[in-house]
C-alpha positions as a printed NumPy array, in Angstrom:
array([[ -0.037,  -0.092,  -0.229],
       [  0.867,   3.567,  -0.684],
       [  3.096,   5.438,   2.26 ],
       [  0.692,   7.658,   4.185],
       [  1.105,   9.635,   7.414],
       [ -1.39 ,   8.429,   9.426],
       [ -1.762,   5.432,   8.533],
       [ -2.24 ,   2.814,  10.716],
       [  0.007,   0.295,   9.433],
       [  2.584,   0.234,  12.595],
       [ -0.83 ,  -0.088,  14.75 ],
       [ -2.999,  -2.476,  12.924],
       [ -2.516,  -5.031,  15.388],
       [ -3.763,  -2.604,  18.419],
       [ -6.72 ,  -1.584,  16.143],
       [ -7.606,  -4.714,  15.236],
       [ -7.26 ,  -6.11 ,  18.459],
       [ -9.522,  -3.803,  20.104],
       [-12.253,  -4.455,  17.205],
       [-12.041,  -7.978,  18.178],
       [-12.48 ,  -7.442,  21.499],
       [-15.481,  -5.03 ,  21.114],
       [-16.798,  -7.934,  18.877],
       [-15.726, -10.957,  19.245],
       [-18.973, -12.265,  17.024],
       [-17.671, -10.173,  14.343],
       [-20.679,  -7.553,  12.697],
       [-20.403,  -4.23 ,  10.367],
       [-17.61 ,  -1.932,  11.235],
       [-17.52 ,   1.817,   9.45 ],
       [-14.368,   3.441,   9.196],
       [-15.588,   7.051,   8.529],
       [-12.228,   8.509,   7.717],
       [-10.722,   5.637,   5.875],
       [ -7.547,   7.408,   4.262],
       [ -5.078,   4.783,   2.714],
       [ -7.382,   1.731,   3.424],
       [ -5.262,  -0.117,   5.889],
       [ -7.567,  -0.455,   8.481],
       [-11.066,  -1.657,   6.38 ],
       [ -8.454,  -3.948,   4.412],
       [ -7.422,  -5.703,   7.588],
       [-10.634,  -5.554,   9.314],
       [-11.998,  -7.393,   6.046],
       [ -9.501,  -9.859,   5.926],
       [-10.277, -10.983,   9.551],
       [-14.19 , -11.22 ,   8.7  ],
       [-15.35 ,  -8.377,   9.222],
       [-18.159,  -6.367,   7.104],
       [-16.888,  -3.097,   6.371],
       [-18.119,  -0.117,   5.522],
       [-14.984,   2.354,   4.346],
       [-15.991,   6.042,   3.637],
       [-13.765,   9.494,   2.871],
       [-13.934,  12.427,   1.534],
       [-11.136,  12.202,  -0.867],
       [-11.056,  10.922,  -4.525],
       [ -8.029,   9.082,  -4.23 ],
       [ -8.589,   7.385,  -0.92 ],
       [-12.469,   6.777,  -1.84 ],
       [-10.358,   4.464,  -4.707],
       [ -8.154,   2.787,  -2.439],
       [-11.073,   1.618,  -0.289],
       [-12.953,   0.763,  -3.385],
       [-10.2  ,  -1.72 ,  -4.557],
       [ -9.328,  -3.217,  -0.892],
       [-11.969,  -3.203,   0.865],
       [-15.423,  -3.136,  -1.636],
       [-13.901,  -5.677,  -4.777],
       [-13.434,  -8.786,  -4.206],
       [-10.622, -11.095,  -5.494],
       [-12.926, -13.996,  -6.614],
       [-15.121, -11.516,  -8.714],
       [-12.298,  -9.69 , -10.418],
       [ -8.713, -11.462,  -9.915],
       [ -8.952, -12.418, -13.653],
       [-10.182,  -9.784, -15.493],
       [ -8.013,  -7.529, -13.484],
       [ -4.952,  -9.539, -14.209],
       [ -5.823,  -9.317, -17.618],
       [ -6.738,  -5.176, -17.716],
       [ -2.705,  -4.881, -15.733],
       [ -1.336,  -7.21 , -18.515],
       [ -2.849,  -5.032, -21.186],
       [ -1.2  ,  -1.645, -19.241],
       [  1.798,  -3.068, -18.741],
       [  2.083,  -3.158, -22.787],
       [  1.422,   0.884, -23.123],
       [  3.968,   2.976, -24.555],
       [  5.17 ,   5.783, -22.644],
       [  3.965,   9.192, -23.77 ],
       [  4.218,  12.628, -21.491],
       [  1.807,  14.551, -20.787],
       [  0.143,  16.947, -17.871],
       [  1.777,  14.632, -15.338],
       [  5.146,  14.437, -16.511],
       [  5.355,  18.158, -16.998],
       [  3.336,  18.767, -13.306],
       [  5.153,  16.721, -11.33 ],
       [  8.578,  15.26 , -13.352],
       [  9.032,  19.061, -14.957],
       [  8.15 ,  21.806, -12.875],
       [  8.296,  19.643,  -9.547],
       [ 10.15 ,  16.872,  -9.127],
       [  8.434,  14.149,  -7.707],
       [  8.968,  11.594, -10.019],
       [ 11.622,  10.611, -13.012],
       [ 10.133,  12.29 , -16.545],
       [ 11.004,   8.785, -17.9  ],
       [  8.313,   7.08 , -15.557],
       [  5.842,  10.238, -15.438],
       [  5.531,   9.174, -19.168],
       [  4.551,   5.763, -18.188],
       [  1.319,   7.29 , -15.894],
       [  0.461,   9.681, -18.345],
       [  0.202,   7.22 , -20.89 ],
       [ -1.474,   4.134, -18.594],
       [ -3.514,   6.717, -17.39 ],
       [ -5.209,   7.538, -20.48 ],
       [ -5.543,   3.944, -21.534],
       [ -7.566,   3.403, -18.073],
       [-10.127,   6.117, -18.81 ],
       [-10.034,   4.397, -22.949],
       [-10.987,   0.933, -20.859],
       [-14.07 ,   2.408, -19.647],
       [-13.97 ,  -0.088, -17.082],
       [-16.775,  -0.806, -14.174],
       [-15.661,   1.244, -11.169],
       [-14.329,  -1.784,  -9.04 ],
       [-12.241,  -3.015, -11.632],
       [-11.1  ,   0.443, -12.895],
       [-10.473,   1.328,  -8.265],
       [ -8.078,  -1.784,  -9.231],
       [ -6.767,  -0.699, -11.959],
       [ -5.639,   3.021, -10.414],
       [ -4.363,   1.306,  -7.314],
       [ -1.959,  -0.987,  -9.6  ],
       [ -0.662,   2.945, -11.034],
       [ -0.606,   4.585,  -7.885],
       [  1.179,   1.919,  -5.811],
       [  3.71 ,   1.806,  -9.108],
       [  3.9  ,   5.342,  -8.586],
       [  4.472,   5.348,  -4.804],
       [  7.42 ,   2.977,  -5.336],
       [  9.588,   4.93 ,  -7.291],
       [  8.526,   8.475,  -5.859],
       [ 11.16 ,  11.139,  -4.86 ],
       [  9.953,  12.377,  -1.648],
       [ 10.25 ,  11.718,   2.052],
       [  6.828,  10.625,   2.269],
       [  4.294,  13.589,   1.3  ],
       [  3.791,  15.587,  -1.532],
       [  4.729,  18.767,   0.159],
       [  8.597,  18.577,  -1.792],
       [ 10.792,  16.664,  -3.154],
       [ 14.192,  15.662,  -2.96 ],
       [ 16.681,  17.737,  -4.18 ],
       [ 18.62 ,  14.895,  -6.323],
       [ 17.061,  12.107,  -7.347],
       [ 15.829,   9.333,  -4.545],
       [ 17.668,   6.055,  -5.943],
       [ 14.145,   4.098,  -6.083],
       [ 13.236,   7.474,  -8.239],
       [ 15.942,   5.634, -11.827],
       [ 14.28 ,   2.553, -11.305],
       [ 11.056,   2.089, -13.955],
       [  7.642,   1.861, -12.944],
       [  6.322,  -1.545, -12.522],
       [  2.533,  -2.242, -12.514],
       [  1.297,  -4.96 ,  -9.369],
       [ -1.598,  -6.46 ,  -8.651],
       [ -2.839,  -5.058,  -5.5  ],
       [ -3.534,  -7.718,  -2.521],
       [ -7.78 ,  -7.531,  -3.004],
       [ -9.33 ,  -9.735,  -0.618],
       [-11.622, -12.326,  -1.404],
       [-15.546, -11.972,  -0.502],
       [-16.394, -12.462,   3.423],
       [-19.404, -14.703,   4.585],
       [-20.571, -11.804,   6.517],
       [-21.837,  -9.888,   3.666],
       [-20.39 ,  -7.304,   0.519],
       [-18.181,  -4.551,   1.943],
       [-19.077,  -0.781,   0.429],
       [-16.753,   1.838,   0.311],
       [-18.035,   5.903,  -0.167],
       [-17.272,   9.014,  -0.629],
       [-18.56 ,  11.619,   1.304],
       [-17.71 ,  14.411,   3.882],
       [-17.691,  12.859,   7.56 ],
       [-20.146,  15.373,   9.25 ],
       [-22.255,  15.144,   6.298],
       [-22.067,  11.221,   6.431],
       [-22.206,  10.855,  10.056],
       [-26.078,  10.272,   9.981],
       [-26.54 ,   7.914,   7.61 ],
       [-24.009,   5.151,   9.226],
       [-25.675,   2.888,  11.345],
       [-23.277,  -0.083,  12.564],
       [-22.021,  -2.574,  15.225],
       [-18.68 ,  -0.153,  15.981],
       [-17.912,   2.881,  14.297],
       [-14.063,   3.351,  14.385],
       [-12.753,   7.375,  14.019],
       [ -9.29 ,   8.412,  12.96 ],
       [ -9.939,  11.618,  12.004],
       [ -6.88 ,  14.55 ,  10.677],
       [ -5.857,  16.017,  14.074],
       [ -3.793,  18.717,  13.287],
       [ -3.191,  21.339,  10.537],
       [ -1.258,  19.313,   8.258],
       [ -4.235,  18.328,   5.037],
       [ -4.213,  14.933,   3.376],
       [ -5.325,  16.712,   0.203],
       [ -2.183,  18.865,   0.604],
       [ -0.025,  15.99 ,   1.527],
       [ -0.631,  13.588,  -1.525],
       [ -2.288,  16.332,  -3.788],
       [ -0.552,  14.427,  -6.639],
       [ -2.692,  10.943,  -6.32 ],
       [ -5.776,  12.931,  -6.418],
       [ -5.202,  14.637,  -9.737],
       [ -4.072,  11.022, -10.283],
       [ -7.327,   9.785,  -9.574],
       [-10.151,  12.661, -10.523],
       [ -7.329,  13.047, -13.901],
       [ -9.076,  17.034, -14.096],
       [ -5.387,  18.029, -15.041],
       [ -6.018,  20.794, -12.699],
       [ -4.263,  24.202, -12.086],
       [ -1.438,  24.062,  -9.768],
       [  0.606,  26.986,  -7.236],
       [  4.179,  26.596,  -5.503],
       [  6.817,  24.971,  -5.384],
       [  4.82 ,  21.565,  -4.755],
       [  2.657,  22.253,  -7.528],
       [ -0.544,  21.335,  -5.233],
       [ -4.197,  21.485,  -7.039],
       [ -5.555,  25.012,  -7.02 ],
       [ -8.388,  23.363,  -5.036],
       [ -6.127,  22.711,  -1.785],
       [ -6.794,  26.529,  -0.972],
       [-10.823,  26.404,  -1.289],
       [-11.308,  22.255,  -0.014],
       [-10.616,  22.309,   3.586],
       [-11.438,  20.255,   6.638],
       [-13.126,  21.478,  10.247],
       [-10.685,  18.958,  11.338],
       [ -7.646,  20.688,   9.986],
       [ -8.379,  23.485,  12.426],
       [ -7.925,  24.408,  15.647],
       [-11.287,  26.066,  15.998],
       [-13.223,  23.783,  14.281],
       [-11.906,  20.317,  14.749],
       [-13.724,  19.784,  18.511],
       [-17.454,  20.932,  16.905],
       [-16.797,  18.582,  14.069],
       [-15.904,  15.944,  15.625],
       [-18.747,  16.481,  18.704],
       [-21.116,  16.052,  15.835],
       [-19.713,  13.299,  14.656],
       [-20.111,  11.44 ,  17.937],
       [-23.313,  12.594,  18.55 ],
       [-24.765,  11.576,  15.459],
       [-23.566,   8.037,  14.282],
       [-25.34 ,   5.31 ,  15.054],
       [-23.964,   2.645,  16.964],
       [-23.602,   1.052,  19.976],
       [-19.697,   1.194,  20.051],
       [-17.181,   3.689,  19.2  ],
       [-13.196,   3.47 ,  18.297],
       [-11.365,   6.728,  18.102],
       [ -7.815,   6.488,  17.17 ],
       [ -5.841,  10.323,  18.007],
       [ -2.686,  11.359,  18.617],
       [ -0.716,  13.708,  21.169],
       [  0.272,  15.892,  18.808],
       [ -3.435,  16.376,  17.603],
       [ -5.641,  20.242,  18.68 ],
       [ -7.35 ,  17.871,  21.019],
       [ -5.88 ,  16.344,  24.422],
       [ -6.63 ,  13.035,  25.952],
       [ -8.723,  14.405,  28.562],
       [-10.967,  16.744,  26.081],
       [-11.765,  13.849,  24.3  ],
       [-12.565,  11.315,  27.318],
       [-15.29 ,  14.01 ,  28.174],
       [-16.906,  14.46 ,  24.345],
       [-16.946,  10.348,  24.26 ],
       [-17.925,  10.357,  27.905],
       [-21.632,  10.893,  27.216],
       [-21.902,   7.625,  24.48 ],
       [-20.333,   5.141,  27.297],
       [-17.967,   3.751,  29.607],
       [-14.102,   4.872,  27.972],
       [-10.975,   3.258,  28.084],
       [ -7.717,   4.459,  26.561],
       [ -5.075,   2.481,  25.051],
       [ -1.934,   4.074,  25.179],
       [  0.9  ,   3.231,  22.454],
       [  4.234,   4.973,  22.33 ],
       [  5.625,   5.32 ,  18.873],
       [  8.728,   7.327,  16.643],
       [  6.956,  10.05 ,  14.885],
       [  6.703,  10.007,  10.734],
       [ 10.258,  10.165,   8.762],
       [  9.453,  13.953,   7.673],
       [  9.214,  15.267,  11.009],
       [ 12.826,  13.161,  12.367],
       [ 14.702,  14.469,   9.052],
       [ 14.082,  17.968,   9.843],
       [ 12.69 ,  21.308,   8.088],
       [ 14.427,  21.918,   4.52 ],
       [ 13.767,  24.837,   2.179],
       [ 13.705,  24.361,  -1.474],
       [ 17.694,  24.178,  -1.939],
       [ 17.521,  21.564,   0.023],
       [ 19.187,  23.373,   3.834],
       [ 17.78 ,  22.199,   6.842],
       [ 16.307,  25.435,   8.711],
       [ 14.422,  23.896,  11.532],
       [ 15.531,  22.035,  14.126],
       [ 13.823,  18.333,  14.573],
       [ 11.617,  18.228,  17.985],
       [ 10.943,  15.091,  19.758],
       [ 11.451,  12.074,  18.252],
       [  8.61 ,   9.606,  19.88 ],
       [  4.797,  10.894,  20.078],
       [  1.818,   9.001,  21.852],
       [ -1.533,   7.227,  19.564],
       [ -4.586,   6.825,  21.557],
       [ -7.505,   4.589,  20.925],
       [-10.36 ,   5.942,  22.989],
       [-12.449,   2.348,  22.978],
       [-16.553,   3.791,  23.955],
       [-18.606,   0.815,  24.89 ],
       [-22.01 ,   0.508,  27.166],
       [-20.438,  -1.44 ,  29.43 ],
       [-16.411,  -2.041,  30.591],
       [-14.682,  -4.614,  27.982],
       [-11.798,  -6.873,  28.865],
       [ -9.185,  -4.97 ,  26.339],
       [ -6.491,  -7.658,  25.409],
       [ -4.378,  -5.01 ,  23.59 ],
       [ -1.563,  -3.573,  25.335],
       [ -2.414,  -0.436,  27.616]])
């Protein structure tokens, strides 16, 4: 899967373990901020029905491939599509100009491959789930040959060694269907979607500070939408990064937005993932959740993401800021109608 700040890759055991502790017999779990779709993918693999939602198009595409699509339905056709896409001849276009020349996230040779493959995907007029699988294969192939420290806010002064390797399409790890029923992926704003949610458990992993996922992963949004937008700045972000703002990236906005979601979703159980670098502290979150039921907190110490450990650099590659702390604390707030014996480490 793609490199992703906020991804729960290192915490999957804690998250899925908490879900199993709360729902030992299985059930429907809604992941309202699905992001990279790692959590939904892991829960589907463990037999849970999953409803993944996110407001960004690239995240919805990841969830469509990794949560909604079933391997037994699409594997043969997806392999055939990828085989055809591997034969497409490179042809430089908008993506190469925007992200390989004006900005240097990818080597121009790979940019030309991305341009040609992406155009071909549209020309094939694939069914939505099959198209999502093809797009995820291309997104992940590009991610393996990027020249960044993990986010699309800046690029390396010199090409990363992986950026010089040829782009290679692989079949994503699409899971078989599960006996519990069909999993789904939706695209919508969490506050607006909350009233539609009916599930056995809702998992909330919202943005927690000023860093916008759209701003951090704007190349993927443009790759999926293929709308070839106007861009701005050294990072060559989509111009709508300026206007597509989330209340969860705002210090005054996050509290009311998250409280609205907590109060509105219809589910007997909640698990909220947060971080001690967020705008809301531990006690505030406990207070927000207490009306829903019994609150238990799991704390997990983790290294900070690689960009924070590297430090701040200017466009010339010169270090201009000092590295702060190297570790943070991840929280899981588990909310149930009665205390649950949590096997996950406290």
